[in-house]
FILUM-285373 format. One line per field, with one value per residue (C-alpha): residue number from 1; x, y, z; residue in three letters. Coordinates in steps of 0.05 Angstrom, whole numbers, plus 5000, padded with zeros to 4 digits. Example, Ala and Ser with C-alpha at 12.3 -4.5 7.8 and 13.67 -1.06 7.14 Angstrom:
BEGIN
resi = c(1; 2) .
xx = c(5246; 5273) .
yy = c(4910; 4979) .
zz = c(5156; 5143) .
resn = c(ALA; SER) .
***
This chain:
BEGIN
resi = c(1; 2; 3; 4; 5; 6; 7; 8; 9; 10; 11; 12; 13; 14; 15; 16; 17; 18; 19; 20; 21; 22; 23; 24; 25; 26; 27; 28; 29; 30; 31; 32; 33; 34; 35; 36; 37; 38; 39; 40; 41; 42; 43; 44; 45; 46; 47; 48; 49; 50; 51; 52; 53; 54; 55; 56; 57; 58; 59; 60; 61; 62; 63; 64; 65; 66; 67; 68; 69; 70; 71; 72; 73; 74; 75; 76; 77; 78; 79; 80; 81; 82; 83; 84; 85; 86; 87; 88; 89; 90; 91; 92; 93; 94; 95; 96; 97; 98; 99; 100; 101; 102; 103; 104; 105; 106; 107; 108; 109; 110; 111; 112; 113; 114; 115; 116; 117; 118; 119; 120; 121; 122; 123; 124; 125; 126; 127; 128; 129; 130; 131; 132; 133; 134; 135; 136; 137; 138; 139; 140; 141; 142; 143; 144; 145; 146; 147; 148; 149; 150; 151; 152; 153; 154; 155; 156; 157; 158; 159; 160; 161; 162; 163; 164; 165; 166; 167; 168; 169; 170; 171; 172; 173; 174; 175; 176; 177; 178; 179; 180; 181; 182; 183; 184; 185; 186; 187; 188; 189; 190; 191; 192; 193; 194; 195; 196; 197; 198; 199; 200; 201; 202; 203; 204; 205; 206; 207; 208; 209; 210; 211; 212; 213; 214; 215; 216; 217; 218; 219; 220; 221) .
xx = c(8643; 8685; 8648; 8691; 8646; 8663; 8730; 8725; 8730; 8701; 8741; 8749; 8683; 8670; 8640; 8608; 8561; 8532; 8456; 8406; 8386; 8340; 8328; 8318; 8288; 8316; 8373; 8323; 8301; 8370; 8386; 8412; 8475; 8520; 8578; 8619; 8596; 8627; 8587; 8593; 8578; 8583; 8550; 8491; 8517; 8587; 8580; 8565; 8518; 8562; 8622; 8584; 8559; 8629; 8659; 8607; 8605; 8529; 8502; 8433; 8452; 8452; 8401; 8430; 8392; 8405; 8368; 8417; 8390; 8334; 8355; 8340; 8343; 8400; 8409; 8442; 8476; 8495; 8562; 8557; 8518; 8564; 8587; 8551; 8562; 8518; 8497; 8481; 8436; 8472; 8480; 8468; 8402; 8381; 8308; 8286; 8255; 8301; 8265; 8282; 8355; 8357; 8326; 8374; 8433; 8410; 8402; 8470; 8504; 8469; 8489; 8562; 8571; 8528; 8529; 8573; 8582; 8608; 8683; 8698; 8672; 8685; 8676; 8666; 8683; 8680; 8754; 8735; 8703; 8736; 8730; 8666; 8634; 8590; 8650; 8687; 8627; 8627; 8701; 8691; 8636; 8678; 8741; 8703; 8680; 8751; 8729; 8776; 8757; 8780; 8767; 8752; 8765; 8713; 8706; 8781; 8773; 8746; 8816; 8882; 8933; 8974; 8918; 8886; 8952; 8960; 8890; 8906; 8969; 8932; 8876; 8926; 8967; 8906; 8888; 8959; 8941; 8890; 8934; 8928; 8854; 8845; 8871; 8857; 8858; 8836; 8775; 8735; 8674; 8670; 8741; 8740; 8801; 8822; 8787; 8850; 8864; 8791; 8784; 8848; 8816; 8749; 8780; 8817; 8757; 8709; 8755; 8785; 8755; 8771; 8783; 8837; 8878; 8874; 8897; 8955; 8987; 9007; 8961; 8928; 8945) .
yy = c(2993; 3018; 3035; 3078; 3062; 2988; 2979; 2910; 2854; 2785; 2721; 2676; 2639; 2564; 2557; 2491; 2529; 2570; 2575; 2605; 2674; 2705; 2720; 2788; 2805; 2876; 2910; 2947; 2880; 2858; 2849; 2910; 2936; 2920; 2873; 2837; 2799; 2768; 2757; 2701; 2721; 2689; 2672; 2624; 2553; 2576; 2535; 2587; 2545; 2484; 2524; 2549; 2479; 2451; 2505; 2495; 2419; 2424; 2398; 2427; 2497; 2534; 2507; 2483; 2475; 2444; 2502; 2562; 2627; 2596; 2630; 2704; 2723; 2749; 2694; 2708; 2655; 2672; 2650; 2690; 2749; 2796; 2753; 2730; 2696; 2721; 2682; 2732; 2713; 2682; 2737; 2727; 2692; 2644; 2643; 2704; 2768; 2825; 2870; 2820; 2820; 2895; 2899; 2849; 2885; 2947; 2910; 2876; 2942; 2976; 2920; 2919; 2994; 3014; 2956; 2981; 2913; 2881; 2867; 2831; 2792; 2719; 2718; 2648; 2631; 2564; 2550; 2530; 2598; 2652; 2727; 2730; 2800; 2794; 2774; 2836; 2878; 2851; 2865; 2936; 2950; 2922; 2959; 3024; 3013; 2997; 2928; 2868; 2810; 2738; 2696; 2622; 2585; 2532; 2461; 2456; 2380; 2386; 2401; 2364; 2395; 2427; 2463; 2484; 2515; 2550; 2580; 2605; 2639; 2670; 2698; 2725; 2758; 2791; 2822; 2843; 2916; 2905; 2857; 2901; 2885; 2820; 2750; 2684; 2610; 2542; 2511; 2446; 2435; 2363; 2347; 2395; 2429; 2500; 2504; 2525; 2584; 2606; 2603; 2644; 2700; 2695; 2695; 2760; 2795; 2772; 2791; 2856; 2923; 2955; 2934; 2986; 2959; 2891; 2913; 2956; 2903; 2838; 2837; 2775; 2707) .
zz = c(5219; 5276; 5340; 5387; 5446; 5443; 5478; 5509; 5459; 5475; 5478; 5417; 5405; 5402; 5333; 5351; 5397; 5340; 5342; 5294; 5317; 5266; 5192; 5160; 5092; 5096; 5131; 5175; 5203; 5225; 5300; 5339; 5307; 5367; 5380; 5329; 5268; 5205; 5142; 5091; 5020; 4952; 4887; 4888; 4897; 4918; 4982; 5036; 5077; 5070; 5095; 5156; 5172; 5164; 5208; 5263; 5257; 5249; 5183; 5198; 5221; 5154; 5105; 5039; 4975; 4908; 4877; 4871; 4899; 4939; 5003; 4998; 5072; 5115; 5167; 5233; 5277; 5348; 5376; 5440; 5466; 5427; 5368; 5305; 5238; 5182; 5120; 5065; 5006; 4947; 4895; 4821; 4838; 4784; 4764; 4803; 4774; 4757; 4807; 4862; 4841; 4842; 4911; 4939; 4907; 4944; 5010; 5005; 4990; 5048; 5095; 5074; 5077; 5137; 5186; 5244; 5277; 5213; 5224; 5159; 5100; 5082; 5007; 4977; 4905; 4870; 4856; 4785; 4772; 4815; 4809; 4770; 4758; 4820; 4862; 4839; 4856; 4927; 4932; 4907; 4958; 5014; 4996; 4989; 5060; 5083; 5106; 5105; 5060; 5066; 5004; 5008; 4943; 4957; 4930; 4927; 4928; 4857; 4831; 4840; 4887; 4832; 4794; 4860; 4882; 4816; 4821; 4891; 4866; 4806; 4849; 4900; 4846; 4814; 4882; 4901; 4899; 4955; 4996; 5057; 5061; 5021; 5036; 5001; 5019; 4993; 5026; 5021; 5064; 5039; 5061; 5121; 5090; 5110; 5178; 5214; 5168; 5168; 5244; 5252; 5211; 5245; 5315; 5300; 5270; 5324; 5382; 5356; 5374; 5307; 5235; 5225; 5282; 5250; 5182; 5207; 5250; 5217; 5157; 5129; 5161) .
resn = c(MET; ASP; ASP; PRO; GLU; GLN; THR; THR; ALA; PRO; ALA; ALA; PRO; ASP; TYR; ARG; ARG; ALA; GLN; PHE; LEU; THR; SER; ALA; ALA; LYS; VAL; SER; GLN; CYS; PRO; PRO; ASP; LEU; GLY; TRP; GLU; VAL; ALA; PHE; ALA; GLY; ARG; SER; ASN; ALA; GLY; LYS; SER; SER; ALA; ILE; ASN; SER; LEU; THR; HIS; ASN; LYS; LYS; LEU; ALA; LYS; THR; SER; LYS; THR; PRO; GLY; ARG; THR; GLN; LEU; ILE; ASN; PHE; PHE; GLU; LEU; SER; GLU; ASP; GLN; ARG; LEU; VAL; ASP; LEU; PRO; GLY; TYR; GLY; PHE; ALA; LYS; VAL; PRO; LEU; ALA; VAL; LYS; ARG; GLU; TRP; THR; LYS; GLN; LEU; GLU; ASN; TYR; LEU; GLN; LYS; ARG; GLN; SER; LEU; ARG; GLY; LEU; ILE; LEU; LEU; MET; ASP; ILE; ARG; HIS; PRO; LEU; GLN; PRO; PHE; ASP; GLN; GLN; MET; LEU; ASP; TRP; SER; LEU; GLN; ALA; GLY; MET; PRO; VAL; HIS; ILE; LEU; LEU; THR; LYS; ALA; ASP; LYS; LEU; LYS; ARG; GLY; PRO; ALA; GLY; ASN; THR; LEU; LEU; GLN; VAL; SER; ALA; SER; LEU; LYS; ALA; SER; ALA; ASP; LEU; VAL; SER; VAL; GLN; LEU; PHE; SER; ALA; LEU; LYS; HIS; GLN; GLY; HIS; LYS; GLU; LEU; ILE; ALA; VAL; LEU; ASP; ARG; TRP; LEU; THR; ASP; THR; GLY; VAL; GLU; GLU; LEU; THR; THR; GLN; ASP; GLY; ALA; PRO) .
***
């Protein structure tokens, strides 16, 4: 992930200026592996596209679907010449052949472990169903690669404040052993809740020249 030749980090981006760049069916079709990018990943119907649209104040930027797993492409959104957001396919695709699931598992793993410009992973989980087996697999891949992960417990508006807070504490406690690389927050695209915390993480990842420098300074926000 760390590119020693890149020494000049760009300024913090304006997320409202995000524009669709391209889609890739395979890692080999991704844009040139340069600059800084942050990927959004999560189970089908975890709210990835909604989170990106809420963050960028553009309801039409990332396509949403009522059919879980419909999007099976890696979608890139340009913030600047050197900065990108990446919408990864929802994993755990419903109603797709096993061979397709296996291929995408392979592609996701390759992307997470080999993409040099990837500075961090935003992992989205429905607050009512956190830390499912696929979520843990994504965490394992990321931690093996030494990549920081910031978890969004999405659809936080579906729970009352007390239960939502309890779930946040429980998830944080279960990941305590990886606290140097993993952080967690509540998020609601519907209520536009959690933007400030998310942007703080994105700004650091998209303006820092190395992940290790990030994780050895002040840790998660």
